[in-house]
PAZAPA-4460 file (N, C-alpha, C; in steps of 0.05 Angstrom, whole numbers, plus 32768, in hexadecimal, padded with zeros to 4 digits):
% residues 216
    n_x    n_y    n_z   ca_x   ca_y   ca_z    c_x    c_y    c_z   seq   type   mol
   801A   7FEC   7FFC   7FFB   8003   8000   8008   8027   8002     1      M     A
   800F   8027   7FF1   801F   8045   7FFB   8005   805C   7FF0     2      E     A
   800E   806E   7FF8   800A   8084   8008   800E   80A1   7FF9     3      D     A
   7FFF   80B0   7FE2   7FFC   80C1   7FD0   7FF2   80D8   7FE8     4      I     A
   7FF9   80F1   7FE3   7FEA   810D   7FEF   7FFC   811E   7FCA     5      D     A
   7FE5   8127   7FCA   7FE5   813B   7FAC   7FD1   8151   7FB9     6      V     A
   7FC3   8163   7FA0   7FAF   8181   7FA5   7F96   8170   7F90     7      D     A
   7F88   8160   7F85   7F7E   815A   7F7C   7F80   8140   7F6D     8      V     A
   7F72   812A   7F72   7F63   811D   7F69   7F57   8114   7F57     9      V     A
   7F4D   8105   7F2C   7F3E   8105   7F21   7F3F   80EB   7F1B    10      V     A
   7F29   80E1   7F19   7F15   80CD   7F1E   7F11   80C8   7F12    11      I     A
   7F18   80BE   7EFA   7F10   80BE   7ED1   7F20   80C5   7EBB    12      G     A
   7F2B   80B5   7EA8   7F45   80C4   7E9B   7F34   80CD   7E7F    13      S     A
   7F19   80CD   7E77   7F0C   80D9   7E67   7F0D   80E9   7E63    14      G     A
   7F04   80FA   7E5A   7F0F   8119   7E45   7EFE   8136   7E54    15      P     A
   7EF6   8123   7E6E   7EEB   8142   7E84   7EFE   8139   7E88    16      A     A
   7F03   811F   7EA1   7F1D   811E   7EAB   7F38   8120   7EAA    17      G     A
   7F49   811C   7E8C   7F51   812D   7E84   7F5D   8151   7E8A    18      Q     A
   7F4A   8152   7E85   7F4A   8178   7E73   7F43   818D   7E94    19      K     A
   7F37   8174   7E9B   7F38   817E   7EC5   7F5C   8170   7ECD    20      A     A
   7F61   816A   7EC9   7F72   8163   7ED6   7F8C   8178   7ECC    21      A     A
   7F8E   8175   7EAE   7FA3   8181   7EAA   7FA3   81A0   7EA4    22      I     A
   7F85   81AF   7EAE   7F7E   81CB   7EBC   7F8A   81D7   7ED7    23      Q     A
   7F82   81B3   7EEC   7F8C   81C0   7F0A   7FA8   81B3   7EFD    24      A     A
   7FBD   81AE   7EED   7FD8   81B3   7EEA   7FEB   81BF   7EEA    25      A     A
   7FD2   81CD   7ED0   7FDA   81E6   7EC7   7FDD   81FC   7EDE    26      K     A
   7FC3   81F9   7EE7   7FC8   8213   7F05   7FDB   81FF   7F1F    27      L     A
   7FE9   81F6   7F13   8005   81FA   7F3E   7FFC   81E1   7F43    28      G     A
   7FEE   81CC   7F3E   7FDF   81C2   7F55   7FEE   81A0   7F44    29      R     A
   7FF9   819B   7F58   7FF0   816D   7F4E   7FDB   8164   7F5A    30      S     A
   7FE8   8146   7F3E   7FCE   8147   7F46   7FCD   8128   7F36    31      V     A
   7FBB   8112   7F3C   7FC0   80F8   7F3A   7F9E   80EC   7F2E    32      L     A
   7F9E   80DD   7F11   7F82   80D6   7F09   7F8C   80B9   7F0D    33      V     A
   7F76   80B6   7F18   7F6D   8094   7F1A   7F61   808A   7F0C    34      T     A
   7F5B   806B   7EFE   7F45   806A   7EDD   7F4E   8045   7EE3    35      E     A
   7F33   804A   7EDF   7F2F   8027   7EE1   7F27   8015   7EC2    36      S     A
   7F31   8024   7EB9   7F39   8016   7E9E   7F53   800F   7E9E    37      Y     A
   7F51   7FED   7E97   7F77   7FED   7E84   7F85   8008   7E72    38      E     A
   7F7A   8018   7E71   7F89   8034   7E58   7F74   8046   7E66    39      H     A
   7F93   8054   7E54   7F81   8075   7E65   7F72   8080   7E4E    40      P     A
   7F50   808C   7E47   7F4D   8093   7E41   7F25   80A6   7E44    41      G     A
   7F29   8081   7E50   7F0B   8083   7E5E   7EF8   8075   7E4C    42      G     A
   7EDB   8076   7E4B   7EC7   8067   7E3C   7ECD   8077   7E15    43      A     A
   7ED3   808F   7E1A   7ED1   80A2   7E04   7EE5   8097   7DEA    44      C     A
   7F03   8091   7DF5   7F17   808A   7DEC   7F16   8066   7DE3    45      L     A
   7F10   805B   7DF5   7F1A   8031   7DFD   7EF8   802E   7DEF    46      N     A
   7ED8   8025   7DF7   7ECD   802B   7DED   7EB4   802C   7DE1    47      S     A
   7EBB   8056   7DDD   7EAC   805B   7DD7   7EA8   806B   7DBB    48      G     A
   7EAD   808C   7DC4   7EA6   809B   7D9C   7EBE   809B   7D8B    49      T     A
   7ED5   808E   7D9B   7EF3   8091   7D8C   7EF4   8070   7D77    50      I     A
   7EEF   8058   7D8D   7EEB   8045   7D7F   7ECF   803B   7D68    51      P     A
   7EB6   8056   7D6C   7EA8   805A   7D51   7EB0   8063   7D41    52      S     A
   7EC0   8078   7D46   7EC4   808F   7D2F   7ED5   8078   7D23    53      K     A
   7EE7   8069   7D28   7EFF   8062   7D17   7EFB   8059   7D0D    54      S     A
   7EE2   8048   7D1F   7EE1   802E   7D07   7ECD   8039   7CEB    55      L     A
   7EB3   8047   7CF4   7EB3   805F   7CDB   7EC8   8062   7CB7    56      R     A
   7ED8   806C   7CD2   7EF1   806F   7CBE   7EF6   8065   7CB6    57      E     A
   7F02   8048   7CC5   7F14   803F   7CAE   7EFA   802A   7C9F    58      A     A
   7ED5   801E   7CA3   7ECB   8016   7C93   7EC2   8023   7C80    59      I     A
   7EC2   8042   7C7A   7EC0   804B   7C65   7ECC   8051   7C4A    60      L     A
   7EE6   8045   7C63   7F05   8041   7C47   7F00   8029   7C3A    61      D     A
   7F0C   8017   7C48   7F0B   8008   7C50   7EF3   7FF3   7C36    62      L     A
   7EE0   7FFE   7C39   7ECC   7FEF   7C2B   7ECB   8003   7C0C    63      T     A
   7ED2   8018   7C06   7ED0   8033   7C02   7EAD   8030   7BF9    64      R     A
   7EA2   8042   7C0D   7E81   8035   7C14   7E84   805A   7C01    65      F     A
   7E8F   8073   7C0E   7E8D   8089   7BFA   7E8A   8094   7BED    66      N     A
   7E9A   8077   7BCE   7E9A   8079   7BB7   7E86   8067   7BB0    67      E     A
   7E70   805F   7BB2   7E5A   804A   7BBD   7E4D   806F   7BA5    68      W     A
   7E3C   8073   7BBA   7E2B   8099   7BB8   7E38   80A0   7BA5    69      S     A
   7E5F   80AB   7B9A   7E57   80BB   7B8C   7E5C   80A9   7B6B    70      F     A
   7E58   8092   7B69   7E59   8083   7B56   7E3F   807C   7B4D    71      Y     A
   7E26   8075   7B5E   7E12   807D   7B66   7E10   805A   7B61    72      G     A
   7E2D   804D   7B6E   7E16   8026   7B71   7E39   8023   7B87    73      R     A
   7E36   8002   7B8F   7E3D   7FF6   7B91   7E60   7FEE   7B80    74      E     A
   7E81   7FF1   7B93   7E8B   7FF0   7B91   7E9F   7FD8   7B98    75      M     A
   7EB0   7FCA   7B80   7EBE   7FBC   7B8B   7EE2   7FC6   7B91    76      T     A
   7ED4   7FAF   7BB4   7EEC   7FAE   7BBB   7EEA   7F97   7BD1    77      S     A
   7F01   7F8C   7BDE   7F08   7F7F   7BEC   7F01   7F7A   7C06    78      R     A
   7F04   7F57   7C06   7EE2   7F50   7C2A   7EF7   7F68   7C37    79      E     A
   7EE7   7F71   7C4F   7EF2   7F76   7C65   7EFA   7F6D   7C6F    80      V     A
   7F06   7F60   7C81   7EFF   7F49   7C99   7EF7   7F5F   7CC1    81      S     A
   7F01   7F4C   7CC3   7F02   7F64   7CF2   7F15   7F67   7CF8    82      I     A
   7F28   7F5F   7CEB   7F4E   7F56   7CF0   7F4B   7F74   7CE7    83      D     A
   7F43   7F7B   7CBE   7F49   7F90   7CC0   7F38   7FB0   7CCA    84      D     A
   7F33   7FA5   7CDA   7F1D   7FC3   7CEE   7F2F   7FC1   7CFC    85      L     A
   7F3B   7FA8   7D0C   7F44   7FB1   7D29   7F5A   7FBF   7D2E    86      N     A
   7F71   7FBA   7D17   7F88   7FBE   7D10   7F82   7FDE   7D10    87      Y     A
   7F6B   7FEE   7D08   7F6B   8002   7CFB   7F6C   8007   7D1C    88      R     A
   7F55   7FFC   7D20   7F4B   800A   7D3A   7F66   8009   7D4F    89      L     A
   7F70   7FFA   7D53   7F7C   7FF4   7D68   7FA1   800E   7D61    90      N     A
   7FA0   8009   7D44   7FB2   801D   7D46   7FB1   8045   7D42    91      Q     A
   7F93   8051   7D46   7F87   805F   7D51   7F77   8066   7D73    92      V     A
   7F7E   8051   7D85   7F77   804B   7DAA   7F99   8059   7DAC    93      L     A
   7FA7   8043   7DA6   7FC8   8039   7DAE   7FC8   8058   7DAE    94      E     A
   7FBF   806B   7D97   7FDE   8078   7D8F   7FC7   8099   7D9E    95      E     A
   7FAC   8096   7DA9   7F9D   80AF   7DB5   7FA0   80AE   7DCE    96      E     A
   7FAC   809B   7DDB   7FBC   8085   7DF1   7FD1   8094   7E00    97      R     A
   7FDD   8091   7DE5   7FFA   8094   7DE8   8009   80B4   7DF1    98      R     A
   7FF0   80C8   7DE0   7FEA   80E3   7DDF   7FE0   80EC   7E02    99      V     A
   7FCD   80D9   7E11   7FBF   80DE   7E26   7FD8   80E1   7E44   100      I     A
   7FE4   80C6   7E35   7FFC   80C5   7E47   8013   80D5   7E4A   101      I     A
   801E   80D6   7E23   802F   80EF   7E2E   801A   8118   7E33   102      R     A
   8005   8129   7E2F   7FF7   8131   7E40   8002   8137   7E59   103      Q     A
   7FF4   8114   7E67   7FF3   8124   7E8D   801F   811B   7E90   104      F     A
   8024   8113   7E84   8046   8108   7E8A   8051   812A   7E88   105      E     A
   8051   8144   7E75   804F   814E   7E6E   8041   8172   7E79   106      K     A
   8032   8165   7E96   8021   8176   7EA9   801F   8171   7EBA   107      N     A
   803E   8150   7EBE   803F   8145   7ED6   8034   8143   7EEB   108      R     A
   8011   8132   7EDC   8001   8125   7EDA   8000   8104   7EF4   109      I     A
   7FFC   80F5   7EF7   800A   80E4   7EFF   7FF6   80D0   7EF8   110      G     A
   7FF3   80AF   7EF0   7FD9   80A1   7EF1   7FDB   8085   7EFA   111      L     A
   7FC5   8087   7F0C   7FC8   806B   7F1D   7FB2   805E   7F0A   112      L     A
   7FB0   8040   7EF9   7FA0   8030   7F02   7F8C   801A   7F14   113      R     A
   7F77   801B   7F17   7F64   800B   7F1F   7F54   8019   7F30   114      G     A
   7F40   800D   7F41   7F2F   8018   7F49   7F2F   802B   7F5B   115      E     A
   7F20   8047   7F63   7F1C   8055   7F72   7EFF   8052   7F7F   116      T     A
   7F08   804E   7F9F   7EEC   805D   7FB3   7EF2   8068   7FC5   117      S     A
   7EE3   8081   7FD6   7EED   8091   7FDA   7EEB   807A   8000   118      F     A
   7F02   8083   8013   7EFE   8079   8037   7EF4   8092   8042   119      L     A
   7F02   80A9   803B   7EEB   80C9   8045   7EEF   80DC   802E   120      S     A
   7EE3   80EF   8040   7EDE   810A   8024   7EFE   8112   8021   121      P     A
   7F11   810F   802D   7F2E   810A   8026   7F43   80F9   8019   122      S     A
   7F36   80E2   8018   7F4A   80C4   8015   7F42   80BC   8004   123      L     A
   7F4A   80A7   7FF3   7F43   8098   7FDA   7F53   8088   7FE1   124      V     A
   7F4A   806D   7FDC   7F67   8051   7FCD   7F56   8043   7FB1   125      E     A
   7F6D   803D   7FA8   7F78   8031   7F8C   7F73   8019   7F89   126      V     A
   7F6D   8003   7F8C   7F6A   7FEB   7F88   7F70   7FD8   7F7D   127      T     A
   7F84   7FC2   7F67   7F7C   7FB7   7F49   7F73   7F9B   7F5C   128      V     A
   7F5D   7F95   7F54   7F56   7F7B   7F55   7F4C   7F77   7F6A   129      G     A
   7F42   7F7C   7F75   7F40   7F8A   7F91   7F5F   7F81   7FB9   130      G     A
   7F70   7F94   7F9E   7F7F   7F8F   7FB4   7F96   7FB2   7FBC   131      V     A
   7F8C   7FBF   7FCC   7F8A   7FD2   7FD5   7FAD   7FD9   7FC1   132      A     A
   7FA8   7FEE   7FAD   7FCD   7FF7   7FA5   7FDC   8017   7FB8   133      S     A
   7FB8   8032   7FBC   7FD0   8046   7FBF   7FB4   804F   7FD6   134      H     A
   7FB8   805E   7FE3   7FA4   806C   7FEA   7FAE   8087   7FEB   135      R     A
   7F97   809B   7FEC   7FA4   80AE   7FD3   7F8E   80CD   7FE6   136      I     A
   7FA4   80E1   7FE6   7F96   80F3   8003   7F9B   8110   7FEF   137      R     A
   7F7B   8119   7FE9   7F86   813D   7FDE   7F67   8148   7FDA   138      A     A
   7F6F   815A   7FE0   7F52   8178   7FEA   7F50   8172   7FD2   139      K     A
   7F43   816D   7FBB   7F2C   8168   7FA1   7F27   8157   7FA0   140      I     A
   7F13   8140   7F9A   7F10   8137   7F84   7F03   8145   7F73   141      F     A
   7EFD   812E   7F51   7EF2   8132   7F38   7EE8   8122   7F31   142      I     A
   7EDA   811D   7F39   7EB9   80FE   7F33   7EC6   80FF   7F09   143      I     A
   7ECE   80FA   7F00   7ECE   80F7   7EDE   7ECD   80DC   7ED5   144      A     A
   7EB9   80C5   7EE9   7EC3   80AC   7EE2   7EA5   809E   7EC5   145      S     A
   7EA0   80AD   7EBE   7E8E   80A8   7EA5   7E7D   8093   7EA1   146      G     A
   7E79   8087   7E89   7E64   8079   7E8F   7E60   805D   7E82   147      S     A
   7E59   803C   7E8A   7E51   8030   7E7A   7E3D   8025   7E6E   148      V     A
   7E42   8010   7E59   7E21   8000   7E45   7E06   7FFC   7E65   149      P     A
   7DEF   8005   7E5F   7DD9   7FF9   7E75   7DD8   7FE0   7E73   150      R     A
   7DE3   7FC8   7E7B   7DD2   7FA7   7E77   7DC2   7FAF   7E87   151      N     A
   7DB3   7F9A   7E7A   7D95   7F93   7E8A   7D97   7F7B   7E8E   152      P     A
   7D91   7F79   7EB7   7DA2   7F50   7EB5   7D8D   7F36   7EAE   153      L     A
   7D7C   7F4C   7EA9   7D64   7F2F   7E95   7D76   7F30   7E75   154      D     A
   7D8C   7F40   7E65   7D8D   7F33   7E56   7DAD   7F27   7E61   155      V     A
   7DB0   7F0A   7E41   7DCA   7EF5   7E52   7DEE   7F0D   7E3D   156      P     A
   7DEC   7F16   7E41   7E05   7F24   7E38   7E14   7F0C   7E37   157      F     A
   7E23   7EFD   7E1E   7E26   7EEE   7E1F   7E47   7EFB   7E0C   158      D     A
   7E51   7F0A   7E00   7E6E   7F1A   7DF6   7E6C   7F0B   7DCF   159      D     A
   7E56   7EF5   7DC8   7E58   7EED   7DC2   7E48   7EEE   7DA3   160      E     A
   7E28   7EF6   7DA1   7E0B   7EEE   7DAC   7E01   7F01   7DAC   161      V     A
   7DFD   7F0C   7DC4   7E03   7F29   7DD2   7E07   7F3A   7DDB   162      I     A
   7E08   7F4E   7DCC   7E22   7F56   7DDD   7E14   7F82   7DDA   163      L     A
   7E23   7F89   7DF1   7E17   7FB4   7DE8   7E35   7FBA   7DD3   164      D     A
   7E3B   7FD9   7DD2   7E3E   7FE8   7DC8   7E5A   7FDE   7DCC   165      S     A
   7E6D   7FE1   7DEB   7E81   7FDC   7DE1   7E92   7FB3   7DDC   166      T     A
   7E7A   7FAC   7DE3   7E8A   7F90   7DDE   7E8B   7F8F   7DCD   167      R     A
   7E7B   7F9A   7DB6   7E6D   7F92   7D96   7E98   7F9C   7D8C   168      L     A
   7EA1   7FB1   7D99   7EBF   7FB5   7D8D   7ED0   7F92   7D93   169      L     A
   7ECF   7F84   7DA8   7ED9   7F76   7DA2   7ED0   7F55   7D99   170      S     A
   7EB8   7F62   7D8B   7EBA   7F47   7D70   7EC7   7F44   7D66   171      M     A
   7ECD   7F1A   7D5E   7EE3   7F0E   7D4B   7EE3   7F11   7D3C   172      S     A
   7EC5   7F11   7D2E   7EB9   7F06   7D14   7EA3   7F23   7D06   173      H     A
   7EA7   7F1C   7D02   7E80   7F23   7CE8   7E6B   7F19   7CEC   174      L     A
   7E61   7F26   7CEF   7E4B   7F00   7CEF   7E3D   7F11   7CDF   175      P     A
   7E23   7EFE   7CC4   7E18   7EFA   7CBE   7DF3   7F10   7CBD   176      D     A
   7DF4   7F19   7CD5   7DEE   7F22   7CD5   7DDC   7F22   7CEE   177      S     A
   7DD4   7F4B   7CEE   7DD6   7F58   7D0E   7DC1   7F5B   7D11   178      L     A
   7DBB   7F5C   7D35   7D94   7F67   7D3D   7D9E   7F88   7D40   179      M     A
   7D9A   7F9B   7D41   7DA8   7FB2   7D60   7D8D   7FB4   7D6F   180      V     A
   7D90   7FB5   7D84   7D77   7FC5   7D8E   7D76   7FE5   7D99   181      L     A
   7D6D   7FF6   7D90   7D74   800E   7D95   7D6E   801E   7D7F   182      G     A
   7D6B   8030   7D69   7D69   8042   7D5A   7D76   8062   7D6A   183      G     A
   7D7E   805D   7D77   7D8A   8081   7D7D   7DB1   8080   7D6F   184      G     A
   7DB1   8091   7D76   7DD6   8090   7D70   7DDF   8076   7D6D   185      I     A
   7DE7   8073   7D7C   7DFC   805C   7D87   7DF6   8038   7D6F   186      I     A
   7DDA   8038   7D7D   7DD1   8028   7D68   7DC6   8028   7D4E   187      G     A
   7DC9   8040   7D41   7DBF   8042   7D20   7DE2   8045   7D0F   188      S     A
   7DF6   8058   7D21   7E0B   804A   7D18   7E24   8031   7D0D   189      E     A
   7E1B   8023   7D2E   7E1D   8007   7D2C   7E15   8002   7D0F   190      Y     A
   7DFC   7FFF   7D0F   7DED   7FF0   7D09   7DF8   800C   7CDE   191      A     A
   7DFA   8014   7CE8   7E02   801D   7CC8   7E1D   8010   7CB6   192      S     A
   7E3B   8014   7CCE   7E51   8003   7CCD   7E4C   7FEA   7CB8   193      F     A
   7E42   7FD2   7CD8   7E44   7FB0   7CC1   7E33   7FB3   7CA7   194      F     A
   7E1A   7FC0   7CA7   7E03   7FC1   7C8A   7E26   7FC7   7C7A   195      A     A
   7E39   7FDE   7C80   7E45   7FE1   7C69   7E5A   7FCE   7C68   196      A     A
   7E5D   7FC6   7C72   7E6A   7FAD   7C68   7E5C   7F95   7C6C   197      L     A
   7E44   7F8E   7C65   7E3B   7F70   7C4E   7E28   7F71   7C62   198      G     A
   7E1F   7F6C   7C7F   7E12   7F68   7C9B   7DFD   7F6B   7C8B   199      V     A
   7DE0   7F5E   7C94   7DC9   7F59   7C92   7DB9   7F62   7CA7   200      K     A
   7DBA   7F8B   7CB1   7DB1   7F89   7CCA   7D9A   7F8E   7CCF   201      V     A
   7D8F   7F8D   7CE2   7D74   7F91   7CE7   7D75   7FAD   7D08   202      T     A
   7D6D   7FBC   7D0B   7D60   7FD7   7D15   7D3C   7FCB   7D1F   203      V     A
   7D47   7FCA   7D43   7D2D   7FC9   7D48   7D28   7FE3   7D66   204      I     A
   7D16   7FFB   7D5E   7D10   8002   7D6A   7CF7   8014   7D77   205      D     A
   7CF1   8018   7D97   7CDB   8022   7D99   7CC4   802F   7D8D   206      K     A
   7CD6   803B   7D84   7CCA   8060   7D86   7CBE   806A   7D71   207      K     A
   7CBB   807D   7D61   7CA9   807D   7D48   7CBD   807E   7D31   208      E     A
   7CD3   808A   7D2F   7CEA   8086   7D20   7D03   8088   7D21   209      H     A
   7D1E   807D   7D22   7D33   8081   7D27   7D40   8099   7D20   210      M     A
   7D5D   809B   7D3E   7D68   80B3   7D3F   7D56   80CB   7D4C   211      L     A
   7D3B   80C5   7D63   7D2C   80D8   7D71   7D2E   80E3   7D77   212      P     A
   7D53   80F1   7D75   7D57   8102   7D8D   7D66   811A   7D7F   213      A     A
   7D62   8112   7D5C   7D74   811F   7D4A   7D5B   8135   7D3E   214      L     A
   7D66   8148   7D3A   7D52   8154   7D21   7D38   813F   7D08   215      D     A
   7D25   8147   7D00   7D22   813F   7CF3   7D2E   8137   7CD4   216      S     A
***
């Protein structure tokens, strides 16, 4: 067990946590960031916005999808494998993670990986695999722990047949068909991705029309 004293502890290294930590460091405070993910960046970088946009660009490029609309017909293109997509995705994620690490090092911000819990209003404990590794005392705590997909308890998520938007990123092969439950932004985005790859996609939504949060 190691005891640490700093001015500011930021719980979570996603976009909000990064900005808060860097701003505090630039104001002359000693800062430590804790992160429960294996890599920094939070859900935005590791399972959300950045992965989905990286997959979009890879799919558009590898399938020559933009040329379809230009020529008014489907273009001849090589078969795109899940390995092709994962390779490009991992290249982007690794570089973005390196950027975060460089920013933290440049601003002398510490980074600890593990689950963070409060022991008192001024003391937190970081555990790795259920074993406490650090206790950190600070004057200010900024909670930027983000969110995770909501998994109903009666749905048997198994990482193969039934997946959520995070599990989808670890697929080992392209399915012949895919059913997407929910026609919101994330559901429509992934439905479009897989349709462009030749997967037969069906979207089911209880709303009157898809993308209800957007202007008609």
